[in-house]
C-alpha positions in Angstrom: 0.0 -0.1 0.0 1.4 3.4 -0.8 -0.1 6.8 0.2 0.8 10.0 -1.4 0.4 13.6 0.4 -1.1 15.6 -2.7 0.3 18.9 -1.4 4.2 18.1 -1.3 4.2 14.9 -3.2 5.6 12.9 -0.6 5.4 9.0 -0.5 5.1 6.4 2.3 4.6 2.9 1.8 3.9 -0.5 4.0 3.2 -4.1 3.3 0.0 -6.1 4.7 0.3 -8.5 7.9 -0.5 -12.2 7.5 -4.2 -11.1 7.8 -3.9 -8.5 5.0 -4.2 -5.8 7.1 -2.0 -2.6 7.0 -1.1 0.5 9.0 0.6 3.9 8.4 0.5 5.9 11.7 1.3 9.1 12.6 0.4 11.4 8.8 0.2 14.8 8.6 -3.6 15.9 7.9 -4.0 16.6 4.3 -5.3 14.8 1.4 -3.6 11.7 0.0 -3.8 9.1 -3.1 -3.6 5.7 -2.0 -2.8 3.1 -4.1 -2.9 -0.8 -3.3 -1.2 -3.4 -5.4 -0.3 -6.9 -6.1 1.2 -8.4 -9.0 -1.2 -10.5 -11.1 -4.0 -8.2 -9.6 -5.7 -4.7 -10.7 -4.3 -1.8 -8.6 -7.2 -0.2 -6.2 -6.5 3.4 -6.1 -8.4 6.6 -4.3 -7.6 9.9 -5.0 -7.8 13.0 -2.8 -8.5 11.0 0.7 -8.9 13.2 3.5 -7.0 12.8 6.6 -7.8 14.7 9.7 -6.2 15.2 13.1 -7.1 12.2 15.5 -8.8 10.3 12.8 -9.0 6.5 11.9 -9.6 5.6 8.3 -10.1 2.0 7.0 -10.4 1.6 3.5 -11.1 -1.5 2.2 -9.4 -2.2 -1.0 -10.6 -4.9 -3.5 -8.2 -6.1 -5.9 -9.5 -8.2 -8.7 -7.4 -11.1 -10.6 -6.1 -10.1 -14.0 -6.1 -13.1 -15.9 -3.3 -13.8 -18.5 -4.0 -13.5 -22.1 
């Protein structure tokens, strides 16, 4: 999972745990583009996700399998 601060174009990345959960803590409030990717699957993206002080966000990303052609 990757998040990019739209104001300064700074990117933070993390990987999921064994249960498929991810956490990025202590980020600056603002707007972020969120991207979740795994080889062989479509990329899940949300642009302009607002992050506010003291808020916790849950984003349930859904990745679709891409069949080889």
